[in-house]
C-alpha positions in Angstrom: 42.6 -9.0 34.5 44.5 -12.2 32.9 41.7 -14.7 31.2 42.6 -17.8 33.2 40.0 -20.2 31.6 40.7 -19.1 28.3 37.2 -18.9 27.1 35.4 -16.7 24.9 35.0 -13.1 25.3 31.6 -11.5 25.2 31.0 -9.4 22.5 29.6 -6.2 24.7 31.6 -6.1 28.1 34.8 -8.2 26.8 34.8 -10.2 29.6 35.0 -14.4 29.7 31.9 -16.0 29.1 31.4 -19.4 30.6 29.2 -22.0 29.1 26.6 -21.6 31.6 26.1 -18.2 30.9 26.5 -18.1 27.3 24.4 -16.8 24.3 25.7 -17.4 20.9 25.0 -15.2 18.1 26.3 -14.7 14.4 29.6 -16.6 15.9 29.7 -14.4 18.4 29.4 -14.8 22.6 27.3 -12.7 24.8 26.6 -13.1 28.7 23.0 -13.6 28.8 23.0 -10.3 30.7 24.8 -8.6 28.0 22.6 -9.6 25.3 20.5 -6.4 25.2 19.4 -4.2 22.1 22.2 -1.4 22.1 19.4 1.2 21.8 16.6 0.2 24.4 18.3 -2.2 26.1 15.6 -5.0 26.0 16.3 -8.4 26.6 17.2 -10.3 23.4 16.6 -13.7 21.9 17.2 -15.7 18.9 13.6 -14.2 17.4 14.2 -10.9 18.3 17.7 -10.1 17.8 18.9 -8.2 14.7 23.0 -7.9 14.1 24.9 -5.0 12.2 28.4 -5.8 12.2 29.3 -6.1 15.8 26.2 -4.5 17.3 23.2 -6.2 18.2 19.6 -4.5 18.2 15.8 -5.7 18.7 14.2 -5.6 15.6 12.2 -2.4 16.3 15.2 -0.4 17.1 17.4 -2.0 13.8 14.3 -0.9 11.6 14.3 2.7 12.8 18.3 3.0 12.6 19.2 1.2 9.6 15.6 0.6 7.8 14.5 2.6 5.0 13.6 6.1 5.9 10.3 7.9 5.3 6.8 8.2 6.5 5.3 4.8 7.4 8.6 3.3 7.9 10.5 1.4 10.8 7.5 0.0 13.1 7.1 -3.0 11.0 3.9 -4.3 8.9 0.8 -4.3 10.5 1.7 -1.9 13.1 -0.9 1.1 13.7 0.8 4.6 14.3 -0.8 7.9 15.4 2.0 9.7 13.8 0.6 12.0 11.2 4.2 12.9 10.0 3.8 16.5 11.5 7.5 15.9 12.4 8.5 15.3 8.9 6.8 18.4 8.2 3.7 17.0 6.4 0.4 18.9 6.9 -2.5 16.4 8.0 -5.8 17.5 7.0 -8.6 16.1 9.1 -11.5 16.4 6.7 -9.8 15.2 3.5 -12.0 14.8 0.4 -13.7 11.5 -0.2 -12.8 10.4 -3.6 -15.2 8.3 -5.3 -14.7 5.1 -7.3 -14.2 5.7 -11.0 -17.0 3.7 -12.6 -15.2 4.1 -16.1 -12.0 2.4 -15.2 -11.1 -0.8 -17.2 -10.3 -4.0 -16.2 -6.9 -3.8 -18.0 -6.1 -0.1 -15.9 -6.8 -2.0 -12.5 -4.0 -4.8 -13.2 -1.2 -2.8 -12.6 2.4 -4.4 -12.2 0.5 -7.5 -11.9 -1.1 -6.5 -8.8 -4.8 -5.8 -8.1 -6.2 -2.4 -9.0 -7.9 -0.7 -6.2 -11.5 -0.1 -7.1 -11.5 3.4 -5.1 -8.2 5.1 -6.6 -7.1 2.8 -9.6 -3.9 2.0 -8.0 -1.9 -1.3 -7.9 -2.4 -2.9 -4.4 0.2 -4.9 -2.9 0.2 -7.5 -0.2 1.4 -5.4 2.5 -1.8 -2.8 2.1 -4.5 -4.9 0.9 -8.2 -5.5 2.2 -10.4 -7.8 0.5 -13.9 -6.9 0.5 -16.7 -7.1 -1.8 -14.9 -9.6 -3.7 -12.3 -6.7 -4.3 -8.9 -5.9 -3.3 -8.7 -2.3 -1.8 -6.0 -0.2 -0.1 -6.4 0.1 3.6 -6.8 4.1 3.2 -9.6 3.5 0.5 -11.3 1.0 2.1 -14.1 3.5 3.4 -17.8 4.0 3.2 -18.4 6.0 -0.1 -21.2 8.3 1.7 -19.7 9.2 5.1 -16.2 8.2 4.8 -15.8 5.8 7.7 -13.0 3.3 8.0 -15.0 -0.6 7.1 -14.0 -3.6 8.0 -14.7 -6.7 5.7 -17.6 -7.5 8.3 -19.2 -4.3 8.3 -19.6 -3.3 4.8 -22.6 -3.3 2.2 -21.8 -3.2 -1.2 -23.9 -1.9 -4.4 -22.9 -1.5 -8.0 -19.5 -1.8 -7.3 -18.9 0.8 -4.0 -18.8 -0.1 -0.7 -20.6 1.4 2.4 -20.8 1.1 6.0 -24.4 -0.3 7.2 -25.6 2.7 8.3 -25.4 4.6 5.0 -26.3 1.7 3.1 -29.4 1.6 5.1 -30.7 5.1 4.6 -29.7 5.2 0.7 -30.9 1.8 -0.2 -32.6 0.3 2.3 -36.6 -0.3 2.0 -38.6 2.8 1.6 -41.7 3.5 3.6 -42.7 -0.1 4.1 -45.7 0.9 1.9 -46.5 3.9 4.1 -45.9 6.7 1.4 
């Protein structure tokens, strides 16, 4: 079919794109109806598009296809994943042993690579995995009650001697004893 209007061609269907239906991205033109992720077919816009060569993707599909590989990647920072990695051959144990804080870790050992050291494991804590509680920086995975291992939030913790506890364990172990009854 001849291109009578001499207009631009759509980067997906290669048909003429007229001004009223045009979406531009990285120097290419698309029909609004063709501006879809190549994998999941979601509608795209300037905030959700990711380009790889001549191909367009939503940011999620782009990350899964071209982003870093391995457990925990491809879903974006801050996304809760219920995938425990079984498909990758990772064995998940429900009752992982609790690692108590090392009370002898020096201040120098806690400053690794210019980042804060986690009080629980002593490893560097970077921004993407940082939780602040009791005035210290913790890994999200280490931010648990020292007694029962329950995951904590900065509003649901109590601290004593540099260790953090859920309010229930804190009350049982450090709360008032007996109120004068024994």
